[in-house]
N, C-alpha and C positions, 0 to 999 in steps of 0.2 A: 452242509450242502448250497444253504439260501446264502452265506454270508461268502463263498463263491460267486455267486451269481451277483452278489452286491457288489464286489473287485471288480469281474471284470464290466459293469454297466458303467463304474467308478470311471476306469481306464480308458474305456470306448467315448465318454462323451470328453475326458481330458486331451485323446489322440482329434478327436472332430473339432476340440478347440482350439488349438494351436495351432492346425494347420491352415486357417485363413489370416493367423495371425504371421506366420510366418510370409505368407503371400503378402501378405498387407504392408510388409516391411522392410520385401524387397522392391515390393512396386514403386517405392519413389528413389531407389538408389538406379533402375535400370530405365525412369523416364524424365526424370530430374535433368531440370535447363545444365546446358555445360557454360562453367562463365567465360564473357569472353572478355578479352584484353583488347588492348590499343595493336594493331597487324605491325611486326617491327621490319615485314620486307618492303612494303609500301611505304612506311615509312624513311628507310633506307633509300628506296626511288626517289624519295620528295628533297633528300637531302644532295641525291644525287643532282639533281636535278638545278638547285641552287650552284652547286660550283659550278657545273656546267657555264649557266645563265654566265654566273659574274666570271666564271673566264673569258667568255666567247662577248660580251663588252668591254672587256679590260683587253684585251688583246684587238681584239677590230676595229675597237671605236677609240681607244686611248693610247694604240702604241703609231706611230707614224708606220713604221713596216706595214700594219692592218689599216689603218686609212689608204695606204697608197694601195692595194689591191685589190678594196673595194669601190675604189673613187673606176680604178679602171672596169671593174666589173661593171659598174651602172652606168659609164660610161658606154659600154660593150653593148648594152641591153637597148639603148634608149632605143634604134633605129626599126625595133622589128615592128613588123607593120600588124596591120588590126583581123587581118584575116584569119592569118598564124592561130593553133590552137588554144595560146597563150591569150589571142587579144582576147577569145572566147569571154576570158574575167570580165573585161569590161564592163557588159553585157549582167551583170551577179549585182543583183539589190539584198544587199548583206542585211536590212534594216527592218524588214518583214520577215524575215526569215530568223533573224534575232526576236522578234517578239512574240509570233508564233512558236519561237522552243521556251519561251518562261513566259508561260501561260500554261501550254499543251504536258511541258512535264513535272511538273507538280500537279497538275491533273493526276496523272499515269500513276505517279510515284503514292497519291495519298485512295487509288482505286484497288492499290494491290494493298492499302495500310502499308505501306512502308514508307515511315514519316522519315525518319533520317536520311534516307536518300533522297529525299524531295529536297532537304536541307544540304546536300550534299552539291546534288545536280548543280542546284541555284548558285554556291559557291563557285561551283564552276564555272557556270557560264559570265552570271555577274561580276561573282572577285574577280575573274582572267580580264575582262573588257574593263574594268574599272580600274587594275592594277598596272594593264599596260598604259592606260591610256595617261592613268597618274606619274607614271616612270618617265614615259617618253616626252610630258609636258612636264614638269616639274621635280624632277627627280635627279636623273641621266643627261647628262649633257654631254654634248658632242664639241672638244674643244680642235680651231683649224690649228693642225699640227704639220701643217706644210704643205705646198702643191696642191691645188684641188682640182688645178686641170679643166676649168668648166663645171665639175659636177659639182650638187645641192649641197649645202652646208648643213643644213639645216637636219635636228635629230629624228630620226625616224625608228626608232631602236626602242621597243620592239612592233614587229609591225601586225597592223590592227586585223589586213584581211586573213593574217592565219590564225592568230589570236580567236577572232570571231569562226574561221570555219574550224578548227580543229578542238573551242570549248563547245562549238555546237553538236558537234563526233562523241567528246566525250561524256557530256553532259547526260544526253542520250544516252548513253551504253551505261551509265550508274542506274538508271533508274527502270531499266529494259530487264525482264527474268534470264537468269544467269543463261536460258538454253538458246539463249536469241542472242548475246552479247559478238560471238564470235562471225554470224555471220552480218550483224554492222558495221564492224570492225574492221574486212575484207573492202566491201566498197567504200567506206569509207576513211580510211588509209590512204584509199589511193586518189580521191577527192581532195582528203586536204596535200597530199602530197603536189596536186595539179594546183591549186591556189596556190603552194609555196613557189612552186616552177618558173609561172605565171609572173608572180610577183618580181620575179627576179628577171625575168625577160623580155618582161616591159620595161624595164626601166625604173618599178615602180619600187623598188625597196635591195638593198642589199644585205648578201647571204647570213651577216651578223643578224636583220632582225628576224629573216624566218627562223633563225638558231633560237633566238632568246625567246620569240613568242611560241615556239612548239616548248620549248623548257618548261615556260612561265606557266601556260596551262596543264602541261603534265603535273609538275608541284602541285597544284591546287590540289586537282584531282589521288594525285596518291595521300594527297592530306584526308579526302578526301574518303579513303577509300579504309587508311587509315584508324582512322577516329572512327567509323562504322564500327569494327571490331574484330574481332575471329578466335576463334572456338581452337583452333592450330598452334603451337607454336612454329615459324615457321626455321626454317631449317638454315643454315652457318652460309650455307654455297646458295641460298635464294636469294638473302641480305647483302653479300657483296654482290650479287650480279646484278640488283635493281639499284646500287650504288653506283655504280662502273658503268656498266653504259651509256649513260649520259654524259660521264667526264668519258667516253672514248669518241661518243659520239661526236662533242664540242672539240678535242685534241685531233681526230681526223679529219674533220675543217679547218683545222689551223692547215696543218703537214700540205692537206692536200691540195688549198689553195696556194700554201707557198710554193709548192713544186710546179704549182703553175706557174706563178707568176715570175719565178725563177727562169722554169724553160719557152718563155717570150711568146707564150700563146697557150691558149686555148682557155684562159682564165673563166672566162662567163661561160662555156659548156661544164668543166666543172663545176660552176657555182651553185647554177640548174640544179647538174644531178644531184649533187652532194644537200642541195633542201631536199630535194622528192625523198632522198632516200632519208635523209635527216627521218621525217616528216612518219613516214615508214615505219622505222625504227623504233620508235619513241611509243609509238601509235600501242604498236607489236608489246612496249614492254607493258606497258599502261591495261592494255588488253589480257596477257598474262597477269598481273596484278589483279586485279579483279576478279578473275576466274581462279586464282590460287585459293581462298575460304571457299570451300563449297566442298573439293573433291572428295570426300566421305563423308558426306551428308550423311548419305544412302546406309552407308556404314552402319552408325547408332540407332537407326530407326529401328525403333521396335512394332512387330506386329501385334496390337489391343485380345487381348485373348477370349 
């Protein structure tokens, strides 16, 4: 009898000692961090933007037909009056806006303890502005390939105005909490579209200048998103979409302006519409890529007992 009691005591002690060991062993597996990897879809988006940027510059700046189309558009935009909606852009000073943004964004990211986002936002904002000026003034020439008909011959690719507008928007969205990004993207995309269209209407910039600015900033922002990392592998469809959208935007710009020029009219209207729509499409693409990582974060969150 005593032997049976001792056996029961030993078995119960072993059982009680084994239960916590099993829980402790399972706990790290449930609560351990998942390894982040370079996000493939934003990386594909950056590549698509680079290809679109290069094609836009090649056709509109380095070919006689592209220059002829844009010179016609530029001259048509010059008579625009200052009391139009586009004329309001004359009163916008981007310098204070850029200065405030460059100070506030890192502070916001640091307050959220998102140090990588602070770096990505600064690369998107300051890197875009520096790259746009460097490319325009030192790297990308605009050769004279025919009669300019009085249009300015200096290089304005990519647009500094549009670069500043979309860089402020995308860098701000990077440091915002995920739930607020879409709310910022909608009015922000409309604002960027207004700036892009207005520069064409006022004759400040060519269509290619606005496209180049949008592709440049979007490429840097996509890289910031990609190297922030992702916990999920992007689908093949998402990667293809991110790659093709910028290329399609550039291709549609070529087809539409060429058709408008051959039709004998409406090339200015076509350029203005394309500048606005292209801006909205690219902001939408980058917003989608920003929101892509984190869709299922809630599914992996386990309540502690």
